[in-house]
C-alpha positions in Angstrom: 15.5 76.9 1.5 12.6 79.3 0.2 15.0 82.2 1.0 17.7 81.0 -1.2 15.3 80.3 -4.0 13.9 83.8 -3.9 17.3 85.2 -3.8 18.4 83.3 -6.8 15.4 84.5 -8.7 16.0 88.0 -7.7 19.6 87.7 -9.0 18.5 86.2 -12.3 15.9 89.1 -12.7 18.6 91.7 -11.9 21.0 90.0 -14.6 18.3 89.9 -17.2 17.9 86.2 -17.3 14.3 86.1 -16.5 13.3 88.9 -18.7 12.3 86.9 -21.7 9.7 84.1 -21.3 8.5 81.4 -23.5 5.2 82.3 -25.6 3.3 79.0 -25.0 0.3 80.1 -27.2 2.2 81.2 -30.2 2.1 78.8 -33.3 3.1 79.2 -36.9 1.3 76.7 -39.2 2.1 76.2 -42.8 -0.8 76.5 -45.3 -0.5 73.4 -47.5 1.2 73.8 -50.8 1.8 77.5 -50.6 4.3 79.9 -49.1 1.6 81.2 -46.8 1.5 80.6 -43.0 -0.9 81.2 -40.3 0.5 82.9 -37.2 -1.8 82.2 -34.2 -1.7 83.6 -30.7 -4.4 82.9 -28.2 -7.9 84.1 -30.1 -5.8 86.0 -32.8 -4.6 84.8 -36.1 -3.4 86.1 -39.4 -2.4 84.6 -42.7 0.8 85.7 -44.3 2.5 85.0 -47.6 6.2 84.8 -46.6 7.4 85.3 -50.1 5.6 88.6 -50.0 6.5 89.7 -46.3 10.0 89.0 -47.0 10.3 90.9 -50.3 12.4 94.0 -49.7 14.0 92.5 -46.6 17.5 91.4 -46.0 16.6 87.8 -46.8 14.3 85.3 -48.5 13.2 81.7 -48.3 15.3 79.3 -50.4 13.8 76.8 -52.7 10.1 76.3 -53.6 6.9 76.0 -51.6 5.7 73.9 -49.8 8.2 74.7 -47.1 8.8 72.6 -44.1 8.5 74.9 -41.0 9.9 73.9 -37.6 9.4 76.3 -34.7 12.8 76.8 -32.8 11.9 79.4 -30.2 9.0 81.5 -29.2 9.7 84.2 -26.6 7.5 87.0 -25.0 9.4 90.1 -23.9 7.7 93.5 -23.0 4.9 93.9 -25.4 6.0 91.8 -28.2 6.4 88.1 -29.1 9.1 86.5 -31.1 9.3 83.4 -33.0 12.3 81.8 -34.7 11.8 78.9 -37.1 13.8 76.7 -39.2 12.3 76.7 -42.8 13.6 74.1 -45.4 12.5 73.8 -48.9 13.0 71.6 -52.2 15.0 72.8 -55.1 13.3 75.0 -57.7 15.2 73.1 -60.2 13.0 70.1 -61.4 15.8 68.0 -63.0 17.4 66.1 -60.1 20.6 65.2 -62.0 21.2 69.1 -63.0 23.8 71.2 -60.9 21.8 71.9 -57.6 18.8 70.0 -58.8 18.6 67.9 -55.6 19.2 70.9 -53.4 17.6 70.9 -49.8 17.8 74.6 -48.8 17.3 75.9 -45.3 16.8 79.2 -43.7 16.2 80.7 -40.4 12.9 83.0 -39.9 12.5 85.6 -37.2 9.2 87.3 -36.6 8.3 90.1 -34.0 4.8 91.0 -33.4 2.4 92.4 -30.7 0.0 90.1 -28.9 -3.0 91.2 -31.4 -0.6 90.1 -34.3 -0.7 93.5 -35.8 2.0 94.7 -38.2 4.4 91.8 -37.8 8.1 92.3 -38.8 10.1 89.5 -40.6 13.6 88.8 -41.1 15.0 85.6 -42.8 18.5 84.3 -43.6 19.5 81.3 -45.9 22.1 79.3 -44.2 22.2 76.0 -46.4 21.8 76.0 -50.1 23.8 74.7 -53.1 22.5 77.5 -55.1 24.1 80.1 -52.6 27.1 77.9 -52.4 26.5 77.4 -48.6 27.8 74.1 -47.5 28.9 72.5 -44.2 26.6 74.6 -42.0 27.1 74.1 -38.3 23.8 74.5 -36.5 23.9 74.8 -32.7 20.8 75.3 -30.5 21.3 75.7 -26.8 20.1 77.6 -23.8 21.5 80.8 -24.9 19.9 80.8 -28.5 20.9 79.7 -31.9 24.2 79.8 -33.6 24.8 78.8 -37.2 28.2 79.1 -39.0 27.9 78.5 -42.8 29.0 79.8 -46.1 31.1 78.9 -49.1 34.3 80.9 -49.9 33.2 83.4 -47.2 32.2 82.0 -43.9 29.4 83.6 -41.9 27.8 83.2 -38.5 24.2 83.9 -37.6 23.3 84.4 -33.8 20.0 84.7 -32.3 20.2 85.5 -28.4 17.3 84.4 -26.2 17.7 87.1 -23.7 17.7 89.8 -26.5 15.2 88.7 -29.1 14.6 92.1 -30.2 17.9 92.2 -31.9 16.8 89.7 -34.4 19.0 87.5 -36.5 22.6 89.1 -36.4 24.7 88.0 -39.3 28.6 88.4 -39.3 31.3 87.6 -41.7 34.0 85.6 -40.1 37.6 86.4 -40.9 39.8 83.4 -42.2 
């Protein structure tokens, strides 16, 4: 029985299935009332303003702070730690009866960093927002990772693969 278990483990390693492991000590904590978050891994921690960190990248957070952050995955692979989180926010439009005034926007946030939390890299993609005309999103989280289909006139698909976290959030336009 032990031989079979050992053989299955070796096959999984050879196929790459055991190359990414959960990072149990990595946490993302929202700093109350701001767009800042505290990234904590073991004895190390840093505070990052997400609005500043995402400026100049391919994405941004939708809506206004404070953001509701839910960690979806944390993975250690090689010398890096990866975190994927769902970030939802209230509408920046204060009048609830205005177009998109009661919007509840959501985005996926990807963070790559080393164990010392030096020079983290950020990527973000909005997948649900009235302001962006993104309706009817289909959010699927499973043993392989995360897949979200979203969009308005042009449909898109966001994919995050657990076995290849270094690829980040891969977004493609879907053909009609």
